C-alpha positions as CSV (number, residue, x, y, z in Angstrom):
1,M,-0.2,-0.1,-0.1
2,S,1.5,3.4,-1.0
3,L,2.2,6.0,1.4
4,T,-0.3,8.5,-0.2
5,L,-3.1,5.9,0.2
6,Q,-2.2,5.2,3.8
7,K,-2.6,9.0,4.4
8,T,-5.8,9.1,2.8
9,I,-7.3,6.2,4.6
10,S,-6.0,7.7,8.0
11,R,-7.7,11.0,7.2
12,I,-11.0,9.3,6.5
13,L,-10.9,7.3,9.7
14,I,-10.2,10.5,11.5
15,L,-13.2,12.2,10.0
16,V,-15.3,9.2,10.7
17,C,-14.2,9.2,14.5
18,L,-14.9,13.0,14.6
19,M,-18.4,12.5,13.0
20,L,-19.2,9.9,15.5
21,L,-18.2,11.9,18.4
22,A,-20.2,15.0,17.0
23,Q,-23.1,12.7,16.7
24,T,-22.9,11.4,20.2
25,S,-22.6,14.8,21.6
26,L,-25.7,15.8,19.8
27,V,-27.6,12.9,21.5
28,W,-26.4,14.1,24.7
29,A,-27.4,17.7,24.1
30,A,-30.9,16.3,22.9
31,E,-31.4,14.8,26.3
32,D,-32.6,17.5,28.9
33,I,-32.1,16.5,32.5
34,T,-34.5,19.4,33.8
35,G,-38.0,18.5,35.0
36,Q,-39.7,15.9,37.2
37,W,-38.6,12.4,37.5
38,E,-40.2,9.5,39.1
39,M,-37.7,7.4,40.9
40,T,-38.1,3.9,41.7
41,M,-36.0,1.8,44.2
42,N,-35.9,-1.5,45.8
43,F,-34.8,-0.8,49.4
44,G,-34.9,-3.9,52.1
45,G,-36.8,-6.0,49.7
46,R,-39.6,-3.5,49.2
47,E,-40.4,-1.2,46.2
48,S,-40.4,2.6,46.9
49,F,-40.7,5.7,45.0
50,A,-39.4,9.3,45.1
51,M,-39.8,12.4,43.1
52,L,-36.6,14.0,41.8
53,T,-36.9,17.4,40.4
54,I,-34.0,19.1,38.5
55,S,-34.3,22.9,37.7
56,K,-31.8,25.3,36.3
57,N,-30.6,28.3,38.3
58,A,-30.1,31.8,36.5
59,D,-26.4,31.3,36.3
60,G,-26.9,28.0,34.2
61,S,-26.0,25.8,37.2
62,L,-28.4,22.9,38.2
63,A,-30.3,22.7,41.5
64,G,-32.4,19.6,42.8
65,K,-34.7,18.2,45.1
66,W,-35.4,14.9,46.4
67,G,-39.0,14.9,47.5
68,S,-39.1,17.8,49.7
69,D,-35.4,17.8,50.4
70,D,-32.7,19.9,48.8
71,L,-29.9,18.1,47.0
72,S,-26.4,19.5,46.7
73,N,-23.5,19.3,44.2
74,V,-26.2,18.6,41.1
75,K,-24.2,18.0,38.1
76,F,-25.1,16.9,34.4
77,Q,-22.4,16.4,31.8
78,D,-22.2,14.1,28.7
79,G,-25.4,12.2,30.0
80,K,-24.1,11.6,33.5
81,L,-26.1,12.9,36.3
82,T,-24.7,13.1,39.9
83,F,-25.8,14.6,43.0
84,V,-25.5,14.3,46.7
85,R,-28.5,13.6,49.1
86,T,-28.4,14.4,52.7
87,I,-30.7,12.6,55.2
88,R,-31.4,14.0,58.5
89,F,-32.9,12.0,61.6
90,G,-33.0,14.0,64.7
91,D,-29.6,15.2,65.5
92,Q,-28.1,12.8,63.0
93,E,-27.4,13.1,59.3
94,F,-25.7,11.2,56.7
95,S,-25.0,11.6,53.1
96,M,-25.7,9.3,50.0
97,D,-24.1,9.9,46.5
98,Y,-26.1,9.3,43.3
99,A,-24.4,8.6,39.9
100,G,-26.9,7.7,36.9
101,T,-27.0,8.0,33.3
102,L,-29.8,9.5,31.2
103,K,-30.6,7.7,27.9
104,D,-33.7,7.6,25.9
105,G,-35.6,9.5,28.3
106,K,-34.8,7.1,31.4
107,I,-32.4,7.5,34.1
108,T,-30.4,4.2,35.4
109,G,-27.9,4.5,38.3
110,T,-27.2,3.8,41.9
111,M,-27.4,5.3,45.2
112,S,-24.4,4.8,47.5
113,S,-23.0,5.4,51.0
114,D,-20.9,3.6,53.7
115,Q,-23.5,1.3,54.2
116,G,-23.6,0.1,50.7
117,E,-25.4,0.8,47.3
118,F,-28.7,0.1,45.8
119,D,-30.4,0.6,42.2
120,V,-32.3,3.9,41.7
121,N,-33.9,4.2,38.2
122,G,-36.4,7.1,36.9
123,V,-38.7,7.8,34.1
124,R,-40.3,11.1,33.1
125,F,-43.1,12.0,35.6
126,K,-46.2,11.7,33.9
127,P,-49.5,13.6,35.3
128,M,-52.4,11.4,35.9
129,C,-55.2,11.9,33.3
130,P,-57.4,14.5,34.6
131,A,-60.6,12.5,33.9
132,L,-59.7,9.8,36.4
133,G,-61.7,9.4,39.5
134,T,-65.4,9.2,40.5
135,W,-67.7,12.2,39.5
136,D,-71.1,12.8,40.9
137,I,-73.3,13.5,37.9
138,S,-76.7,15.2,37.9
139,F,-79.0,16.1,35.0
140,N,-82.6,16.5,34.2
141,I,-85.1,14.4,32.1
142,G,-88.3,16.2,32.0
143,D,-89.3,17.4,35.5
144,R,-87.1,14.4,37.0
145,D,-83.6,15.1,38.7
146,I,-81.2,12.3,38.0
147,T,-78.1,11.7,39.9
148,G,-75.5,8.9,39.6
149,Q,-71.8,8.5,39.8
150,L,-69.5,7.9,37.1
151,A,-66.1,6.3,38.0
152,V,-63.3,6.6,35.4
153,S,-60.1,4.3,35.7
154,E,-57.4,3.3,33.5
155,K,-56.7,-0.1,32.0
156,S,-53.3,-1.6,32.0
157,D,-53.1,-0.7,28.3
158,G,-53.5,3.0,29.0
159,T,-57.1,3.2,27.8
160,L,-59.9,4.4,29.9
161,D,-62.7,2.4,31.4
162,G,-66.1,3.7,32.9
163,K,-68.5,2.5,35.3
164,W,-72.0,4.0,36.1
165,I,-73.1,3.7,39.8
166,S,-76.7,4.4,40.6
167,E,-79.6,2.8,42.5
168,R,-81.9,3.1,39.4
169,G,-81.8,0.5,36.3
170,N,-78.7,-0.8,34.9
171,T,-76.4,1.4,33.1
172,M,-73.2,0.4,30.9
173,I,-70.5,2.9,30.0
174,S,-68.3,2.3,27.0
175,N,-66.0,4.0,24.5
176,V,-64.5,6.2,27.3
177,K,-62.0,8.9,25.9
178,F,-60.2,11.9,27.1
179,K,-58.6,14.3,24.7
180,D,-57.7,18.1,24.6
181,G,-59.8,18.6,27.7
182,K,-62.8,16.8,26.7
183,L,-64.3,13.6,28.0
184,T,-66.6,11.5,25.8
185,F,-68.3,8.1,26.2
186,N,-71.4,6.2,25.3
187,R,-74.0,5.3,27.9
188,K,-76.6,2.7,27.6
189,S,-79.3,2.4,30.4
190,T,-81.9,-0.4,30.9
191,F,-85.1,0.4,32.8
192,G,-87.4,-2.7,32.9
193,D,-88.1,-3.5,29.4
194,N,-87.0,-0.2,28.1
195,T,-83.4,0.8,26.8
196,Y,-81.9,4.0,26.3
197,E,-78.8,5.1,24.4
198,S,-76.9,8.2,24.7
199,D,-73.5,9.9,23.9
200,F,-71.9,12.3,26.3
201,E,-69.4,15.0,25.6
202,G,-68.0,17.3,28.3
203,T,-65.2,19.4,29.5
204,I,-63.1,19.2,32.5
205,A,-62.1,22.0,34.2
206,G,-60.3,21.4,37.6
207,H,-62.6,19.3,39.6
208,N,-65.7,20.2,37.6
209,L,-67.2,18.4,34.5
210,A,-69.9,20.1,32.2
211,G,-71.2,18.6,29.2
212,V,-74.3,17.2,27.2
213,F,-75.8,13.8,26.8
214,K,-77.1,13.4,23.3
215,S,-79.8,10.9,22.0
216,Q,-82.6,10.6,19.7
217,R,-84.8,12.5,22.2
218,G,-82.7,15.5,22.3
219,E,-79.9,16.9,24.4
220,M,-79.6,16.9,28.3
221,S,-77.1,19.3,29.9
222,A,-75.2,17.5,32.9
223,K,-72.9,18.8,35.5
224,G,-70.6,16.9,37.7
225,T,-67.9,17.3,40.8
226,R,-65.0,15.2,41.5
227,L,-65.3,13.1,44.6
228,G,-62.9,14.1,47.1
229,A,-61.7,17.2,45.4
230,A,-61.0,19.1,48.5
231,L,-58.3,16.5,49.4
232,V,-56.7,16.2,45.8
233,G,-53.4,17.9,45.2
234,R,-50.1,18.3,47.1
235,W,-49.8,18.8,50.7
236,D,-46.8,20.1,52.7
237,L,-46.7,18.3,56.0
238,T,-44.9,19.0,59.3
239,S,-44.6,15.9,61.6
240,V,-43.7,16.2,65.1
241,S,-42.7,13.4,67.2
242,D,-40.2,12.2,70.0
243,F,-37.5,11.9,67.2
244,G,-38.0,15.6,66.4
245,T,-39.8,17.8,63.7
246,R,-39.6,16.7,59.9
247,Q,-41.0,18.3,56.7
248,G,-42.6,16.2,54.0
249,I,-45.2,15.9,51.1
250,M,-48.3,14.1,50.4
251,R,-49.7,13.7,47.1
252,I,-53.2,12.9,46.5
253,N,-54.5,12.0,42.9
254,G,-57.9,12.4,41.3
255,D,-58.8,9.0,41.8
256,M,-58.2,9.1,45.5
257,T,-55.0,7.2,45.4
258,G,-51.9,8.7,46.9
259,R,-48.4,8.5,48.2
260,Y,-46.7,9.6,51.4
261,E,-43.3,10.9,51.7
262,F,-41.3,9.0,54.6
263,F,-37.6,10.1,54.7
264,G,-37.7,10.7,51.1
265,G,-39.3,7.7,49.9
266,E,-42.9,7.9,49.0
267,I,-45.0,5.2,50.1
268,P,-48.5,4.2,48.5
269,M,-51.4,5.3,50.8
270,K,-53.9,2.4,51.5
271,D,-57.6,2.8,52.3
272,L,-57.6,6.6,51.5
273,K,-61.0,8.0,52.6
274,L,-62.6,11.6,52.9
275,E,-66.1,11.3,54.8
276,G,-67.4,14.7,55.5
277,N,-64.3,16.6,56.8
278,Q,-62.6,13.5,58.3
279,V,-59.5,11.9,56.3
280,T,-58.2,8.5,57.1
281,F,-55.5,6.3,55.5
282,A,-52.9,3.8,56.4
283,L,-49.2,3.2,55.4
284,E,-47.6,-0.2,55.2
285,M,-43.9,-0.3,56.0
286,G,-41.3,-2.6,56.7
287,W,-38.0,-4.4,56.1
288,G,-37.8,-7.9,54.6
289,D,-40.3,-10.0,56.2
290,Q,-41.1,-7.3,59.0
291,T,-44.0,-5.4,58.4
292,F,-45.8,-2.6,60.5
293,T,-48.7,-0.3,59.6
294,L,-49.3,3.5,60.5
295,D,-52.7,4.7,60.7
296,F,-53.8,8.3,60.0
297,K,-56.9,10.1,61.3
298,G,-57.2,13.7,60.8
299,T,-59.5,16.7,59.9
300,L,-59.8,18.7,56.8
301,D,-60.4,22.6,57.3
302,G,-60.2,24.2,53.9
303,K,-56.5,23.9,52.9
304,T,-55.3,22.7,56.2
305,L,-55.3,19.3,57.6
306,K,-54.5,18.2,61.1
307,G,-54.2,14.8,62.5
308,Q,-52.2,12.1,64.2
309,M,-50.1,9.1,62.7
310,T,-50.1,6.2,65.0
311,S,-48.3,2.9,65.3
312,D,-47.1,0.5,67.9
313,R,-43.9,2.6,67.9
314,G,-45.5,5.8,68.9
315,T,-47.7,8.7,67.8
316,S,-46.9,11.7,65.5
317,E,-48.7,15.0,65.4
318,I,-49.2,16.0,61.6
319,T,-50.2,19.2,60.3
320,G,-50.7,19.9,56.6
321,K,-51.0,22.9,54.0
322,K,-52.3,22.4,50.6
323,A,-50.0,23.7,48.1
324,E,-51.2,25.9,45.2
325,D,-52.3,23.9,42.0
326,V,-49.9,25.1,39.3
327,S,-51.3,22.6,36.5
328,V,-53.4,25.4,35.1
329,A,-50.4,27.0,33.8
330,V,-48.3,24.0,32.6
331,G,-48.1,23.6,28.9
332,T,-47.3,25.6,25.8
333,W,-48.6,29.2,25.2
334,E,-48.6,30.9,21.8
335,F,-48.7,34.7,21.8
336,T,-49.5,36.8,18.5
337,R,-49.9,40.3,17.9
338,E,-50.1,42.5,14.8
339,T,-47.4,45.1,14.1
340,D,-46.6,47.4,11.1
341,R,-44.0,44.7,10.1
342,G,-46.7,41.9,10.2
343,T,-47.7,39.3,12.7
344,R,-45.1,38.5,15.4
345,T,-45.5,35.1,17.4
346,S,-43.7,34.1,20.6
347,T,-43.9,31.0,22.6
348,L,-44.1,30.4,26.4
349,K,-43.4,26.7,27.6
350,I,-43.9,26.1,31.4
351,K,-43.2,22.9,32.7
352,P,-44.4,21.1,35.9
353,D,-41.5,21.7,37.9
354,M,-42.0,25.4,37.3
355,T,-39.2,26.2,35.0
356,G,-39.9,27.4,31.5
357,T,-38.6,29.0,28.5
358,Y,-39.7,31.9,26.2
359,T,-38.9,32.1,22.4
360,M,-39.3,35.1,20.3
361,R,-37.6,35.7,16.9
362,D,-35.7,32.3,17.3
363,N,-34.3,33.5,20.6
364,E,-34.8,31.2,23.5
365,V,-34.4,32.4,27.1
366,E,-35.1,31.0,30.4
367,V,-38.3,32.2,32.4
368,Q,-37.1,33.8,35.7
369,D,-39.0,34.2,39.0
370,L,-42.0,32.0,37.7
371,K,-45.0,32.1,39.9
372,V,-48.4,30.5,39.8
373,D,-51.0,31.5,42.5
374,G,-54.3,30.1,41.6
375,N,-55.0,31.1,38.0
376,N,-52.5,34.0,38.3
377,V,-49.2,33.7,36.4
378,S,-46.3,36.0,36.6
379,F,-42.7,35.8,35.4
380,K,-39.6,37.8,34.3
381,L,-37.3,37.7,31.2
382,E,-33.8,38.8,30.8
383,L,-33.5,39.8,27.2
384,S,-30.8,41.3,24.9
385,F,-31.5,43.5,21.8
386,N,-28.8,45.2,19.6
387,D,-26.2,44.8,22.5
388,R,-28.7,46.1,24.8
389,Q,-29.9,44.1,28.0
390,F,-33.3,44.8,29.5
391,T,-35.9,43.0,31.8
392,M,-39.4,42.4,30.7
393,E,-42.1,41.3,33.0
394,F,-45.5,39.4,32.6
395,K,-48.6,39.3,34.7
396,G,-51.5,37.7,33.6
397,T,-54.5,35.1,34.3
398,V,-55.4,31.8,33.0
399,D,-59.0,31.4,32.0
400,G,-59.4,27.8,30.4
401,K,-56.9,27.6,27.2
402,T,-56.5,31.5,27.4
403,L,-53.5,33.2,29.2
404,K,-54.4,37.0,29.3
405,G,-52.1,39.7,30.6
406,E,-49.6,42.3,30.0
407,F,-45.7,42.5,29.2
408,I,-44.2,45.4,31.2
409,T,-41.0,47.1,30.3
410,Q,-39.5,50.5,31.3
411,R,-41.3,51.7,28.1
412,G,-44.7,50.7,29.6
413,A,-47.0,47.9,29.2
414,R,-48.7,46.0,26.2
415,E,-51.6,43.7,26.1
416,A,-50.9,40.1,25.3
417,I,-53.1,37.1,25.0
418,G,-51.8,33.7,24.7
419,K,-53.5,30.4,23.4
420,K,-52.6,27.1,24.8
421,I,-51.3,24.8,21.8
422,D,-50.1,21.8,24.0
C-alpha cells in the first residue's frame, strides 16, 4: 500500500471518528435532565418511590430536590447525572451519592453510602389523566332530577374504562376517551323492558365537569364534581414526634390514590377516605419480612389538615397545608400580535417543575421568577437586543386555554393574549 493511500485512509478514519463524536454529543445535548422524574428503588426488599426535581438556576448551574429535601452538588454532563442527598434524622445526618445515566428518556443509576448501594432508576413524571376518579353527575329528564356517579379508571394498556353507579336501572359505559380537555363516552341504560342510549361530551376544568348527553330524544345538560376534590393535590406536611420535627409531602391523585413521603421515599397510601371532613388512610412499611402499619386520622379544614399518625412505635402530630395547584399554567402558550411589519409570534413553555422558556424571533431564554397563584401567572425575562440588556415582566390570568395579561418594560405595558397549543 502506497504512503499516499495510507495517509488518505487515515484522514478518512479520523473524519469518521470526529463525526461519530459529534453525533454522540448531539444525542447528549438532546437529552434534557431538567423537570420531574419518578424514581423507583428496591430498598430492604420493598419497592419505594421518590420524586426527583431538577431545575436550572439563573447562572446556568443545576439545582435539585429529592421529595421535599434539597440536593447538593447537582451536575449533568455528557449524559451523566450526579448529586449528593443528605438525610437528617433527629440530630443525626448522613449523605448518599447518586450516579446515573440518562438515555432514551430514562435514568439508570445507583445510590451509594458507607452502608452499601442500591439501584435507583427513573422515568419522566407523567401527570395522571384529569378524567380519572369518581364524579357525582346530575342532569334532568323532563321534570325529574337524575343523579349518579361516573367512575373513570385506567386499564393496563393505558385506555380508559368507565362504570356508572346508581340505584336506578342498569347502566353500561363504553368507549371512554379523554383528549384536549374533553371527556366522551357512550351510555346505555336499561329500565325494565326499556333501553336508552346516549353519547356524552363534556369539558373538565379542574374538579368540575360540564357537558351534554345526546340521544334521539334530544340533548340533556349535565354537571359533575369530582369526589374528594377538597383533598386532591399536593400537601406540605410537618410531622412532630419524639424523634423531632420533619417536613414532608403528601400527594393525592384525582382517583383518590396517593403517596406519602417518609424520609425521602414515597409510600403508596392504602384505604384513603374522605368522609365529611374526616380523613383516614394507612401506610404499610417494613424491612424484609418485618411489616408494620401506620394509621392516620385527621380533620380537613379548607386548605389545612390536622391529625395524628399512630403505630405500635408511637404517635406523631401531623399538620398539612395544601400547595397551590400549578397545573393550570403548565403547557405551551402561543402569543401573537399585529405590528406594522406583520404578525409577530412568541412561545411560552411552562414545565410541571415550574421552570420554563420563552422564545421570540428564534431567541430562546429561560423564564425567571415564575410564580403561579391560583389562576394568576407572573414571570420575568432577561432579554438582549442590539447589545442592550433589558428586563421584561409578565402578569396575567389563565382562563381555560387562554392566558391574558400584560408584558411590562420601562417603556410601558402592552396587552398580550396567549392560546394554549399543547
